[in-house]
TORRO-512207 format. One record per residue (C-alpha): chain; x, y, z. Coordinates in nm, 3 decimals. Example, Ala and Ser with C-alpha at 12.3 -4.5 7.8 and 13.67 -1.06 7.14 Angstrom:
BEGIN
<ch = A, u = 1.230, v = -0.450, w = 0.780>
<ch = A, u = 1.367, v = -0.106, w = 0.714>
//
This chain:
BEGIN
<ch = A, u = -1.715, v = 0.337, w = -1.380>
<ch = A, u = -1.861, v = 0.460, w = -1.050>
<ch = A, u = -1.992, v = 0.814, w = -1.021>
<ch = A, u = -1.726, v = 0.935, w = -0.776>
<ch = A, u = -1.455, v = 0.779, w = -0.992>
<ch = A, u = -1.582, v = 0.985, w = -1.286>
<ch = A, u = -1.565, v = 1.303, w = -1.076>
<ch = A, u = -1.214, v = 1.226, w = -0.952>
<ch = A, u = -1.102, v = 1.120, w = -1.298>
<ch = A, u = -1.212, v = 1.459, w = -1.429>
<ch = A, u = -1.017, v = 1.631, w = -1.152>
<ch = A, u = -0.709, v = 1.422, w = -1.226>
<ch = A, u = -0.736, v = 1.481, w = -1.602>
<ch = A, u = -0.774, v = 1.853, w = -1.543>
<ch = A, u = -0.469, v = 1.869, w = -1.320>
<ch = A, u = -0.252, v = 1.669, w = -1.557>
<ch = A, u = -0.369, v = 1.860, w = -1.865>
<ch = A, u = -0.283, v = 2.185, w = -1.689>
<ch = A, u = 0.063, v = 2.047, w = -1.610>
<ch = A, u = 0.098, v = 1.930, w = -1.970>
<ch = A, u = 0.010, v = 2.279, w = -2.089>
<ch = A, u = 0.282, v = 2.419, w = -1.863>
<ch = A, u = 0.521, v = 2.162, w = -2.007>
<ch = A, u = 0.446, v = 2.275, w = -2.362>
<ch = A, u = 0.471, v = 2.637, w = -2.255>
<ch = A, u = 0.815, v = 2.571, w = -2.106>
<ch = A, u = 0.938, v = 2.403, w = -2.423>
<ch = A, u = 0.798, v = 2.690, w = -2.630>
<ch = A, u = 0.967, v = 2.947, w = -2.407>
<ch = A, u = 1.303, v = 2.768, w = -2.425>
<ch = A, u = 1.291, v = 2.763, w = -2.805>
<ch = A, u = 1.165, v = 3.122, w = -2.819>
<ch = A, u = 1.442, v = 3.246, w = -2.588>
<ch = A, u = 1.704, v = 3.079, w = -2.804>
<ch = A, u = 1.564, v = 3.238, w = -3.120>
<ch = A, u = 1.540, v = 3.582, w = -2.963>
<ch = A, u = 1.892, v = 3.554, w = -2.823>
<ch = A, u = 2.012, v = 3.492, w = -3.179>
<ch = A, u = 1.808, v = 3.788, w = -3.308>
<ch = A, u = 1.953, v = 4.009, w = -3.039>
<ch = A, u = 2.302, v = 3.920, w = -3.154>
<ch = A, u = 2.215, v = 4.023, w = -3.511>
<ch = A, u = 1.979, v = 4.314, w = -3.452>
<ch = A, u = 2.083, v = 4.446, w = -3.114>
<ch = A, u = 1.844, v = 4.594, w = -2.853>
<ch = A, u = 1.573, v = 4.647, w = -3.112>
<ch = A, u = 1.485, v = 4.278, w = -3.079>
<ch = A, u = 1.397, v = 4.308, w = -2.708>
<ch = A, u = 1.050, v = 4.469, w = -2.750>
<ch = A, u = 0.959, v = 4.195, w = -2.994>
<ch = A, u = 1.043, v = 3.928, w = -2.735>
<ch = A, u = 0.854, v = 4.111, w = -2.460>
<ch = A, u = 0.544, v = 4.132, w = -2.675>
<ch = A, u = 0.576, v = 3.767, w = -2.782>
<ch = A, u = 0.620, v = 3.646, w = -2.425>
<ch = A, u = 0.320, v = 3.845, w = -2.305>
<ch = A, u = 0.090, v = 3.708, w = -2.576>
<ch = A, u = 0.219, v = 3.352, w = -2.537>
<ch = A, u = 0.192, v = 3.368, w = -2.156>
<ch = A, u = -0.166, v = 3.483, w = -2.174>
<ch = A, u = -0.255, v = 3.218, w = -2.431>
<ch = A, u = -0.101, v = 2.933, w = -2.231>
<ch = A, u = -0.252, v = 3.052, w = -1.903>
<ch = A, u = -0.595, v = 3.065, w = -2.061>
<ch = A, u = -0.547, v = 2.724, w = -2.224>
<ch = A, u = -0.427, v = 2.562, w = -1.900>
<ch = A, u = -0.717, v = 2.703, w = -1.703>
<ch = A, u = -0.961, v = 2.613, w = -1.978>
<ch = A, u = -0.863, v = 2.246, w = -2.010>
<ch = A, u = -0.853, v = 2.209, w = -1.632>
<ch = A, u = -1.201, v = 2.353, w = -1.583>
<ch = A, u = -1.342, v = 2.166, w = -1.883>
<ch = A, u = -1.212, v = 1.830, w = -1.758>
<ch = A, u = -1.343, v = 1.889, w = -1.407>
<ch = A, u = -1.685, v = 1.994, w = -1.535>
<ch = A, u = -1.697, v = 1.690, w = -1.762>
<ch = A, u = -1.618, v = 1.470, w = -1.464>
<ch = A, u = -1.893, v = 1.623, w = -1.253>
<ch = A, u = -2.148, v = 1.592, w = -1.536>
<ch = A, u = -2.050, v = 1.229, w = -1.597>
<ch = A, u = -2.072, v = 1.159, w = -1.224>
<ch = A, u = -2.423, v = 1.299, w = -1.208>
<ch = A, u = -2.533, v = 1.082, w = -1.499>
<ch = A, u = -2.380, v = 0.769, w = -1.351>
<ch = A, u = -2.513, v = 0.818, w = -0.997>
<ch = A, u = -2.864, v = 0.687, w = -1.070>
<ch = A, u = -2.746, v = 0.324, w = -1.107>
<ch = A, u = -2.413, v = 0.352, w = -0.930>
<ch = A, u = -2.437, v = 0.023, w = -0.741>
<ch = A, u = -2.478, v = -0.169, w = -1.068>
<ch = A, u = -2.178, v = -0.016, w = -1.241>
<ch = A, u = -1.835, v = -0.174, w = -1.268>
<ch = A, u = -1.561, v = 0.012, w = -1.084>
<ch = A, u = -1.271, v = 0.147, w = -1.286>
<ch = A, u = -1.049, v = -0.071, w = -1.068>
<ch = A, u = -1.225, v = -0.380, w = -1.202>
<ch = A, u = -1.223, v = -0.278, w = -1.569>
<ch = A, u = -0.981, v = -0.500, w = -1.770>
<ch = A, u = -0.804, v = -0.210, w = -1.940>
<ch = A, u = -0.893, v = 0.078, w = -1.712>
<ch = A, u = -0.710, v = -0.058, w = -1.409>
<ch = A, u = -0.390, v = -0.108, w = -1.608>
<ch = A, u = -0.386, v = 0.252, w = -1.730>
<ch = A, u = -0.469, v = 0.371, w = -1.381>
<ch = A, u = -0.181, v = 0.168, w = -1.236>
<ch = A, u = 0.069, v = 0.349, w = -1.459>
<ch = A, u = -0.066, v = 0.686, w = -1.348>
<ch = A, u = -0.057, v = 0.580, w = -0.983>
<ch = A, u = 0.305, v = 0.474, w = -1.011>
<ch = A, u = 0.400, v = 0.817, w = -1.140>
<ch = A, u = 0.164, v = 1.033, w = -0.931>
<ch = A, u = 0.008, v = 0.795, w = -0.679>
<ch = A, u = 0.072, v = 1.005, w = -0.369>
<ch = A, u = -0.101, v = 1.306, w = -0.527>
<ch = A, u = -0.396, v = 1.093, w = -0.638>
<ch = A, u = -0.422, v = 0.931, w = -0.293>
<ch = A, u = -0.442, v = 1.273, w = -0.126>
<ch = A, u = -0.682, v = 1.444, w = -0.367>
<ch = A, u = -0.873, v = 1.182, w = -0.567>
<ch = A, u = -0.909, v = 0.891, w = -0.322>
<ch = A, u = -1.162, v = 0.692, w = -0.527>
<ch = A, u = -0.889, v = 0.638, w = -0.788>
<ch = A, u = -0.625, v = 0.527, w = -0.539>
<ch = A, u = -0.687, v = 0.176, w = -0.405>
<ch = A, u = -0.583, v = 0.080, w = -0.057>
<ch = A, u = -0.380, v = -0.239, w = -0.049>
<ch = A, u = -0.610, v = -0.539, w = -0.090>
<ch = A, u = -0.622, v = -0.892, w = -0.227>
<ch = A, u = -0.797, v = -0.983, w = -0.548>
<ch = A, u = -0.940, v = -1.297, w = -0.700>
<ch = A, u = -1.110, v = -1.348, w = -1.035>
<ch = A, u = -1.073, v = -0.980, w = -1.116>
<ch = A, u = -1.249, v = -0.858, w = -0.802>
<ch = A, u = -1.146, v = -0.727, w = -0.461>
<ch = A, u = -1.180, v = -0.983, w = -0.183>
<ch = A, u = -1.336, v = -0.855, w = 0.142>
<ch = A, u = -1.103, v = -0.937, w = 0.429>
<ch = A, u = -1.368, v = -1.127, w = 0.620>
<ch = A, u = -1.417, v = -1.496, w = 0.683>
<ch = A, u = -1.711, v = -1.502, w = 0.443>
<ch = A, u = -1.534, v = -1.295, w = 0.177>
<ch = A, u = -1.224, v = -1.513, w = 0.182>
<ch = A, u = -1.425, v = -1.836, w = 0.190>
<ch = A, u = -1.620, v = -1.725, w = -0.117>
<ch = A, u = -1.306, v = -1.625, w = -0.312>
<ch = A, u = -1.104, v = -1.942, w = -0.244>
<ch = A, u = -1.283, v = -2.269, w = -0.303>
<ch = A, u = -1.022, v = -2.509, w = -0.166>
<ch = A, u = -0.767, v = -2.309, w = 0.035>
<ch = A, u = -0.469, v = -2.482, w = 0.190>
<ch = A, u = -0.279, v = -2.379, w = 0.499>
<ch = A, u = 0.022, v = -2.287, w = 0.286>
<ch = A, u = -0.027, v = -1.948, w = 0.123>
<ch = A, u = 0.184, v = -1.762, w = -0.137>
<ch = A, u = 0.140, v = -1.386, w = -0.160>
<ch = A, u = 0.230, v = -1.215, w = -0.490>
<ch = A, u = 0.317, v = -0.842, w = -0.488>
<ch = A, u = 0.357, v = -0.656, w = -0.817>
<ch = A, u = 0.600, v = -0.372, w = -0.890>
<ch = A, u = 0.583, v = -0.004, w = -0.985>
<ch = A, u = 0.306, v = 0.088, w = -1.233>
<ch = A, u = 0.178, v = -0.272, w = -1.228>
<ch = A, u = -0.121, v = -0.462, w = -1.093>
<ch = A, u = -0.178, v = -0.823, w = -0.998>
<ch = A, u = -0.262, v = -0.885, w = -1.366>
<ch = A, u = 0.107, v = -0.834, w = -1.445>
<ch = A, u = 0.176, v = -1.182, w = -1.309>
<ch = A, u = -0.013, v = -1.318, w = -1.612>
<ch = A, u = 0.235, v = -1.172, w = -1.859>
<ch = A, u = 0.291, v = -1.431, w = -2.131>
<ch = A, u = 0.009, v = -1.652, w = -1.997>
<ch = A, u = -0.081, v = -1.751, w = -2.353>
<ch = A, u = 0.257, v = -1.929, w = -2.375>
<ch = A, u = 0.303, v = -2.065, w = -2.023>
<ch = A, u = 0.104, v = -2.087, w = -1.703>
<ch = A, u = 0.170, v = -1.811, w = -1.445>
<ch = A, u = 0.369, v = -1.886, w = -1.132>
<ch = A, u = 0.060, v = -1.863, w = -0.912>
<ch = A, u = -0.118, v = -2.141, w = -1.102>
<ch = A, u = 0.188, v = -2.362, w = -1.125>
<ch = A, u = 0.294, v = -2.331, w = -0.763>
<ch = A, u = -0.060, v = -2.418, w = -0.658>
<ch = A, u = -0.050, v = -2.732, w = -0.870>
<ch = A, u = 0.311, v = -2.831, w = -0.794>
<ch = A, u = 0.344, v = -2.740, w = -0.426>
<ch = A, u = -0.009, v = -2.688, w = -0.299>
<ch = A, u = 0.050, v = -2.318, w = -0.229>
<ch = A, u = -0.274, v = -2.121, w = -0.240>
<ch = A, u = -0.197, v = -1.805, w = -0.441>
<ch = A, u = -0.308, v = -1.468, w = -0.304>
<ch = A, u = -0.266, v = -1.176, w = -0.546>
<ch = A, u = -0.221, v = -0.831, w = -0.395>
<ch = A, u = -0.289, v = -0.488, w = -0.550>
<ch = A, u = -0.160, v = -0.162, w = -0.407>
<ch = A, u = -0.087, v = 0.199, w = -0.498>
<ch = A, u = 0.278, v = 0.186, w = -0.606>
<ch = A, u = 0.310, v = 0.566, w = -0.594>
<ch = A, u = 0.299, v = 0.570, w = -0.214>
<ch = A, u = 0.602, v = 0.533, w = 0.009>
<ch = A, u = 0.742, v = 0.181, w = 0.015>
<ch = A, u = 0.737, v = 0.200, w = 0.394>
<ch = A, u = 0.368, v = 0.295, w = 0.387>
<ch = A, u = 0.289, v = -0.002, w = 0.164>
<ch = A, u = 0.503, v = -0.221, w = 0.391>
<ch = A, u = 0.288, v = -0.124, w = 0.688>
<ch = A, u = -0.024, v = -0.192, w = 0.482>
<ch = A, u = 0.108, v = -0.535, w = 0.386>
<ch = A, u = 0.174, v = -0.621, w = 0.749>
<ch = A, u = -0.184, v = -0.528, w = 0.833>
<ch = A, u = -0.317, v = -0.721, w = 0.535>
<ch = A, u = -0.128, v = -1.035, w = 0.635>
<ch = A, u = -0.257, v = -1.008, w = 0.991>
<ch = A, u = -0.613, v = -0.973, w = 0.870>
<ch = A, u = -0.591, v = -1.255, w = 0.621>
<ch = A, u = -0.445, v = -1.502, w = 0.873>
<ch = A, u = -0.741, v = -1.425, w = 1.100>
<ch = A, u = -0.997, v = -1.462, w = 0.818>
<ch = A, u = -0.844, v = -1.764, w = 0.639>
<ch = A, u = -1.085, v = -2.060, w = 0.636>
<ch = A, u = -0.821, v = -2.308, w = 0.757>
<ch = A, u = -0.527, v = -2.256, w = 0.996>
<ch = A, u = -0.235, v = -2.096, w = 0.812>
<ch = A, u = 0.082, v = -2.300, w = 0.859>
<ch = A, u = 0.316, v = -2.138, w = 0.607>
<ch = A, u = 0.343, v = -1.803, w = 0.426>
<ch = A, u = 0.558, v = -1.740, w = 0.118>
<ch = A, u = 0.606, v = -1.380, w = 0.001>
<ch = A, u = 0.697, v = -1.324, w = -0.366>
<ch = A, u = 0.756, v = -0.974, w = -0.503>
<ch = A, u = 0.852, v = -0.834, w = -0.841>
<ch = A, u = 1.073, v = -0.521, w = -0.842>
<ch = A, u = 0.924, v = -0.273, w = -0.592>
<ch = A, u = 0.713, v = -0.559, w = -0.455>
<ch = A, u = 1.025, v = -0.723, w = -0.315>
<ch = A, u = 1.110, v = -0.406, w = -0.123>
<ch = A, u = 0.754, v = -0.383, w = 0.010>
<ch = A, u = 0.793, v = -0.737, w = 0.145>
<ch = A, u = 1.116, v = -0.656, w = 0.331>
<ch = A, u = 0.956, v = -0.333, w = 0.453>
<ch = A, u = 0.666, v = -0.529, w = 0.604>
<ch = A, u = 0.904, v = -0.772, w = 0.774>
<ch = A, u = 1.109, v = -0.484, w = 0.916>
<ch = A, u = 0.806, v = -0.298, w = 1.052>
<ch = A, u = 0.586, v = -0.583, w = 1.177>
<ch = A, u = 0.524, v = -0.584, w = 1.552>
<ch = A, u = 0.689, v = -0.883, w = 1.725>
<ch = A, u = 0.349, v = -1.012, w = 1.836>
<ch = A, u = 0.208, v = -1.024, w = 1.481>
<ch = A, u = 0.037, v = -1.358, w = 1.424>
<ch = A, u = 0.161, v = -1.387, w = 1.065>
<ch = A, u = 0.528, v = -1.317, w = 1.131>
<ch = A, u = 0.639, v = -1.661, w = 1.259>
<ch = A, u = 0.449, v = -1.825, w = 0.971>
<ch = A, u = 0.674, v = -1.674, w = 0.701>
<ch = A, u = 0.903, v = -1.941, w = 0.562>
<ch = A, u = 1.037, v = -1.780, w = 0.244>
<ch = A, u = 1.063, v = -1.451, w = 0.060>
<ch = A, u = 1.149, v = -1.420, w = -0.308>
<ch = A, u = 1.254, v = -1.090, w = -0.468>
<ch = A, u = 1.244, v = -1.086, w = -0.849>
<ch = A, u = 1.461, v = -0.804, w = -0.983>
<ch = A, u = 1.415, v = -0.585, w = -0.674>
<ch = A, u = 1.642, v = -0.278, w = -0.642>
<ch = A, u = 1.767, v = -0.339, w = -0.287>
<ch = A, u = 2.042, v = -0.079, w = -0.338>
<ch = A, u = 1.824, v = 0.136, w = -0.562>
<ch = A, u = 1.790, v = 0.184, w = -0.936>
<ch = A, u = 2.027, v = 0.402, w = -1.144>
<ch = A, u = 1.724, v = 0.496, w = -1.356>
<ch = A, u = 1.548, v = 0.649, w = -1.054>
<ch = A, u = 1.869, v = 0.826, w = -0.950>
<ch = A, u = 1.915, v = 0.952, w = -1.306>
<ch = A, u = 1.566, v = 1.101, w = -1.311>
<ch = A, u = 1.638, v = 1.270, w = -0.977>
<ch = A, u = 1.966, v = 1.420, w = -1.097>
<ch = A, u = 1.804, v = 1.537, w = -1.420>
<ch = A, u = 1.517, v = 1.701, w = -1.229>
<ch = A, u = 1.751, v = 1.890, w = -0.996>
<ch = A, u = 1.989, v = 1.995, w = -1.272>
<ch = A, u = 1.712, v = 2.114, w = -1.501>
<ch = A, u = 1.522, v = 2.294, w = -1.225>
<ch = A, u = 1.816, v = 2.534, w = -1.182>
<ch = A, u = 1.921, v = 2.559, w = -1.545>
<ch = A, u = 1.703, v = 2.848, w = -1.652>
<ch = A, u = 1.580, v = 2.729, w = -1.990>
<ch = A, u = 1.530, v = 2.374, w = -1.863>
<ch = A, u = 1.346, v = 2.465, w = -1.544>
<ch = A, u = 1.010, v = 2.377, w = -1.700>
<ch = A, u = 1.115, v = 2.015, w = -1.745>
<ch = A, u = 1.285, v = 1.998, w = -1.406>
<ch = A, u = 0.967, v = 2.116, w = -1.234>
<ch = A, u = 0.766, v = 1.852, w = -1.419>
<ch = A, u = 1.006, v = 1.571, w = -1.317>
<ch = A, u = 0.995, v = 1.689, w = -0.957>
<ch = A, u = 0.627, v = 1.596, w = -0.947>
<ch = A, u = 0.710, v = 1.226, w = -0.961>
<ch = A, u = 0.566, v = 1.016, w = -0.681>
<ch = A, u = 0.736, v = 0.941, w = -0.351>
<ch = A, u = 0.726, v = 0.576, w = -0.452>
<ch = A, u = 0.954, v = 0.652, w = -0.747>
<ch = A, u = 1.177, v = 0.860, w = -0.517>
<ch = A, u = 1.214, v = 0.565, w = -0.278>
<ch = A, u = 1.354, v = 0.357, w = -0.563>
<ch = A, u = 1.659, v = 0.582, w = -0.594>
<ch = A, u = 1.826, v = 0.397, w = -0.305>
<ch = A, u = 1.574, v = 0.134, w = -0.199>
<ch = A, u = 1.418, v = 0.296, w = 0.109>
<ch = A, u = 1.211, v = 0.045, w = 0.306>
<ch = A, u = 1.135, v = 0.205, w = 0.644>
<ch = A, u = 1.027, v = 0.558, w = 0.747>
<ch = A, u = 1.366, v = 0.631, w = 0.907>
<ch = A, u = 1.521, v = 0.611, w = 0.560>
<ch = A, u = 1.345, v = 0.927, w = 0.445>
<ch = A, u = 1.171, v = 1.106, w = 0.734>
<ch = A, u = 1.309, v = 1.450, w = 0.820>
<ch = A, u = 1.512, v = 1.476, w = 0.500>
<ch = A, u = 1.458, v = 1.699, w = 0.199>
<ch = A, u = 1.284, v = 1.512, w = -0.085>
<ch = A, u = 1.517, v = 1.693, w = -0.327>
<ch = A, u = 1.830, v = 1.545, w = -0.169>
<ch = A, u = 1.981, v = 1.238, w = -0.331>
<ch = A, u = 2.192, v = 1.144, w = -0.031>
<ch = A, u = 2.156, v = 0.782, w = 0.074>
<ch = A, u = 2.030, v = 0.783, w = 0.432>
<ch = A, u = 1.908, v = 0.425, w = 0.462>
<ch = A, u = 1.915, v = 0.265, w = 0.805>
<ch = A, u = 1.949, v = -0.088, w = 0.660>
<ch = A, u = 1.719, v = -0.295, w = 0.885>
<ch = A, u = 1.847, v = -0.654, w = 0.889>
<ch = A, u = 1.667, v = -0.934, w = 0.709>
<ch = A, u = 1.428, v = -1.123, w = 0.934>
<ch = A, u = 1.606, v = -1.419, w = 1.090>
<ch = A, u = 1.466, v = -1.770, w = 1.056>
<ch = A, u = 1.334, v = -1.701, w = 0.706>
<ch = A, u = 1.484, v = -1.820, w = 0.376>
<ch = A, u = 1.536, v = -1.509, w = 0.164>
<ch = A, u = 1.582, v = -1.560, w = -0.211>
<ch = A, u = 1.666, v = -1.328, w = -0.501>
<ch = A, u = 1.627, v = -1.384, w = -0.874>
<ch = A, u = 1.826, v = -1.151, w = -1.098>
<ch = A, u = 1.784, v = -1.092, w = -1.471>
<ch = A, u = 2.074, v = -1.002, w = -1.700>
<ch = A, u = 2.017, v = -0.895, w = -2.059>
<ch = A, u = 2.331, v = -1.053, w = -2.199>
<ch = A, u = 2.399, v = -1.421, w = -2.248>
<ch = A, u = 2.685, v = -1.411, w = -1.995>
<ch = A, u = 2.681, v = -1.215, w = -1.668>
<ch = A, u = 3.009, v = -1.031, w = -1.734>
<ch = A, u = 3.089, v = -0.727, w = -1.523>
<ch = A, u = 2.999, v = -0.475, w = -1.795>
<ch = A, u = 2.664, v = -0.645, w = -1.847>
<ch = A, u = 2.602, v = -0.665, w = -1.472>
<ch = A, u = 2.601, v = -0.286, w = -1.454>
<ch = A, u = 2.313, v = -0.284, w = -1.704>
<ch = A, u = 2.139, v = -0.579, w = -1.540>
<ch = A, u = 1.783, v = -0.611, w = -1.664>
<ch = A, u = 1.776, v = -0.251, w = -1.799>
<ch = A, u = 1.628, v = -0.110, w = -1.477>
<ch = A, u = 1.810, v = -0.285, w = -1.193>
<ch = A, u = 2.184, v = -0.373, w = -1.196>
<ch = A, u = 2.298, v = -0.709, w = -1.060>
<ch = A, u = 2.466, v = -0.570, w = -0.746>
<ch = A, u = 2.145, v = -0.397, w = -0.643>
<ch = A, u = 1.920, v = -0.694, w = -0.719>
<ch = A, u = 2.136, v = -0.925, w = -0.511>
<ch = A, u = 2.177, v = -0.667, w = -0.231>
<ch = A, u = 2.552, v = -0.702, w = -0.262>
<ch = A, u = 2.709, v = -0.701, w = 0.081>
<ch = A, u = 2.895, v = -0.389, w = 0.192>
<ch = A, u = 3.137, v = -0.358, w = 0.480>
<ch = A, u = 2.872, v = -0.205, w = 0.702>
<ch = A, u = 2.566, v = -0.382, w = 0.557>
<ch = A, u = 2.534, v = -0.759, w = 0.514>
<ch = A, u = 2.337, v = -0.891, w = 0.218>
<ch = A, u = 1.980, v = -1.005, w = 0.270>
<ch = A, u = 2.058, v = -1.315, w = 0.066>
<ch = A, u = 2.291, v = -1.608, w = 0.116>
<ch = A, u = 2.489, v = -1.693, w = -0.196>
<ch = A, u = 2.310, v = -2.024, w = -0.255>
<ch = A, u = 1.975, v = -1.844, w = -0.251>
<ch = A, u = 2.060, v = -1.611, w = -0.540>
<ch = A, u = 1.989, v = -1.707, w = -0.902>
<ch = A, u = 2.106, v = -1.513, w = -1.209>
<ch = A, u = 1.899, v = -1.559, w = -1.526>
<ch = A, u = 2.071, v = -1.449, w = -1.847>
<ch = A, u = 1.903, v = -1.323, w = -2.162>
<ch = A, u = 1.606, v = -1.182, w = -1.968>
<ch = A, u = 1.475, v = -0.829, w = -1.911>
<ch = A, u = 1.302, v = -0.680, w = -1.607>
<ch = A, u = 0.943, v = -0.762, w = -1.704>
<ch = A, u = 1.047, v = -1.108, w = -1.822>
<ch = A, u = 1.093, v = -1.204, w = -1.457>
<ch = A, u = 0.714, v = -1.204, w = -1.420>
<ch = A, u = 0.677, v = -1.531, w = -1.610>
<ch = A, u = 0.981, v = -1.733, w = -1.713>
<ch = A, u = 1.042, v = -2.108, w = -1.713>
<ch = A, u = 1.385, v = -2.079, w = -1.551>
<ch = A, u = 1.255, v = -1.853, w = -1.275>
<ch = A, u = 0.978, v = -2.103, w = -1.203>
<ch = A, u = 1.234, v = -2.384, w = -1.178>
<ch = A, u = 1.417, v = -2.191, w = -0.906>
<ch = A, u = 1.092, v = -2.117, w = -0.725>
<ch = A, u = 0.998, v = -2.482, w = -0.736>
<ch = A, u = 1.339, v = -2.591, w = -0.604>
<ch = A, u = 1.361, v = -2.333, w = -0.327>
<ch = A, u = 1.004, v = -2.345, w = -0.205>
<ch = A, u = 0.994, v = -2.722, w = -0.224>
<ch = A, u = 1.277, v = -2.760, w = 0.025>
<ch = A, u = 1.175, v = -2.894, w = 0.368>
<ch = A, u = 1.151, v = -2.619, w = 0.627>
<ch = A, u = 1.402, v = -2.809, w = 0.840>
<ch = A, u = 1.665, v = -2.699, w = 0.587>
<ch = A, u = 1.663, v = -2.346, w = 0.731>
//
């Protein structure tokens, strides 16, 4: 861990411990109020002074505890940072630690916008990675990371609370898509990491810039770009395509996009969390939990409807659940594919509503509406039964579809 990461980690731990203390205090207060309401029914007004005294003592205790754990964590971070600073250049970054980066990714998905604004050393900017390390976006950096690059490149974008390591899920049983597509189709895999707690539109802009930089730094001329995204990653891809300037060098090189379980019309889970937060925030005894849920990242908020460009959310209250998407059309001249997972063995209508537990079928296929055409032609949509959301990251049937679609001659478009 780097010294500044230790300092920021202490700040983050302090903030979250203070919020956790408030969460416990809220639960305590809700239970206490219920008990005292019952006592008031049995004993009358005499019970009121008891509650006042209890609430005063409890409030003081929780306030002191919250402040104490916050200060203690921050001090511990500063002390650790001072001790690490002497040999900082030799230390492994938390972002490169095998387990540390996974835990950090979960936290970023939930609170990534807050971390980005206040603890920047813990919030990575979008970048490519190879062999567990960040790849400098320079000709030398790219040449060092990729021994035998081809002109056909496949970019892999992970989903919410994930990292590029998520693509190796189940690697002990079968080879990841990146390895297999390299061997089968000659696609050079490029794995991307980003802060999934930021706006999808912000990550879309970052992806557009990353693609522009990589095309310029790639050791051989890039002739073809394939963009593959899991869950939120699929939305980031379509966000980049919608926001890219017409003169972007990478844009005409894109041949295919593949969205694996992406919530193009949003996720009912994200909408459910939003409704719960708003209902609890005004419910009196549940306000403590509503306030906590309201702290979720803007990345999670974007998943309620599948926002992909700034116009979908700018100028609107973050507490509103109204769908204000502008529905930018899918980029023409590109083959857009969608792979959908369904838990059941048959994609019946009742099962389709459940989908892969997080994304229903209609959302994953961007089902056409009267005013909004689907991003996907029917023949470029595959439904995989008996599979959950994370299973899409490494499945034999999904790979078969990738191989078939991406192996088609470009003249077929």
